[in-house]
N, C-alpha and C positions, 0 to 999 in steps of 0.2 A: 739734519740728521734725525731729529725727533720724529719728523713725518715719515722718514724711511723706516725707522724702527717700528712705529705704529702700523704702517702699511704691511710690513713683513709679519708682524705678530698677528694681524687680522687675517692675512692670507693663510698662514699656517693653521690658525684655528678653524677656518672654513674648510681647508683641505682635509684636515684630520677628521672633521665631522662627517665629511662625505665618505670617508673610508671606514668609519666606525661600524662594527658589526652589532647586530641586535643581540641583546642579552636574554632574549626569550624566544620560545618556539611553541608551536601548537601541535596537537596530535589528537587522535581519536582512538578510543578503546571500544571495541564492539563486544557486546554480550548477547548471547542467544540461549534459548532453552525451550522446553516444552513441558506441558502438564498433560498427562494422559490418564486413562482409566485402565491401561494395560496391567497385566499381572506383575510385570517386572519393568524396570527401567533398562534401556539398552544403549550401549555405546560401542563403537568399533574403532580399532586402531587403524592408522594409516600404514600401509605396508610399504617398506622401503625396497624398491626394485634395484637399487644400487646403480653405479655408473659402470658402463662396459665399453670397451673399445670395439670398433667395427671389426678389427682383426680378431679379437677374443670371440666374437659371435661367429666368425668365419663361415665355413660351409655347414649350414644347418646346426649351428651352435646355440647354446642357451647359457644364460647367466646363472648366478647362484640364487637360491631361494631366499626371499625375504619373508619373515613371519610376523604374525600379530594375532589378535583375538577379537571375537565379538564377545562383549561382556554383558551378562545379565545380572542385575543386582537390585537390591531393595525389593525383593519378590514377596508377594503376599501368597504364601503357599496354601493357606487355608481361608479362602475368601467366603466361607460359609455365611458369615454375618451379612454379606450382601446378596446371598441367595445363589452364589456360584459354587461349583464343585471344587474339591481340593485338586491342586495341580502338582504334578511330580516331574514333568519334563517339558522341554521346549524343542520344537522341530523348526529348523530353518530351511526354507525353500527359496532358491535363487530364481529370480525372474529371468526370462530369456533376454539376451542382449545381442550385440553385433559381433559376428565372427570376423576374423581376419581371412586371408586367402586360405588358411588351414582351418577347417571347421571345428577343430579341437582347441583352437587358440583364440582368445578374446582380441578384438580389434584394438589397436593402439589409437588412443584419442589424442596423443601428443604429436610432435612434429617429426620424429624419426620415421623413416620409411623402411618397409620390408621386415618389420618386427611386430610382434604381438605379445600378449601376456598370457602365460599359462597359470591357471588358478586351481588350488586344492583347498578343501575344507576337511579337517580331521583325516587327512591323508587320502581323501577320495577326490579324483579329478572332477572339476566343475566345468562343464562345457558351456559354450555360449547359448546353446539351446535351453539352458537352465536345468533345474532338477525338481520342477513342480510335481508333486505327487510322491516323490521319493526323498523327502527332506533329510537333512543331517540332524540327528537327535542327540540331545545332552540331558542328563538327569539334573534336576534342580535340587539344591540344598538351601538351608537358611542363608548360606553365604552367596547363593546365586549359582551361576554356571558360566562356563566360557567354552567357545568353540574356536579351535585353532584354524587360522586362515593363512595360506602361503601363496606367494606369487613369484614369478620370475619372467624376465625378458627372454624371448626366444625368436630366432630368425624364422620367417614363415615361407620363404620361397628361395629359388636359386639365385636371385639377384642379391648383390651385396647390400647389407644394411647401411643406411645413411645416418649421419649424426643428427641428434635432436632429442627432444624429451619423449619419455615413455609414460603413458598414463592409461589407466582403465578404471571404469566405474561399474560396480556390481550392486544391483538392488536386490534386497531379500525381504521376505515376510516371515516373521516369527510367530508360531502358533503354540500356545500353552495348553498342555493336556494334563 
């Protein structure tokens, strides 16, 4: 009987060790940044394009606008000590990008089909051809400046939209004046 009890206790100890969960886990935290000689630091919000049903987009339909900003902060408005001129404004020019089937709508880089992204800055449409030479201007103050950006998912042809992700990427150049 003692042998059976010892064998049973040993078997239970081994089986519970096999099913024990680890009490630790590992992970990674990524940090990134940049040091520049620009007149201001710049960040931009991610614009939420929301979730839309294919039915909602229907025949040439569009989703609701998501908004955010390009933020300019930590500006050196009087860089005279470094030999530069005083700055009072920033002009944002959007680089040309890929158009969808509709030349007024940015190509969807996600997996949904027959949709694209309409983009505006400060209420002005930004076409995939870009706006180089006719930038959006904001006045700088000690607090910096911001330029409102909006985007929405829109159907781009007569074929029904298919489910999937919707993404667009817009590159810009900020010039301080």
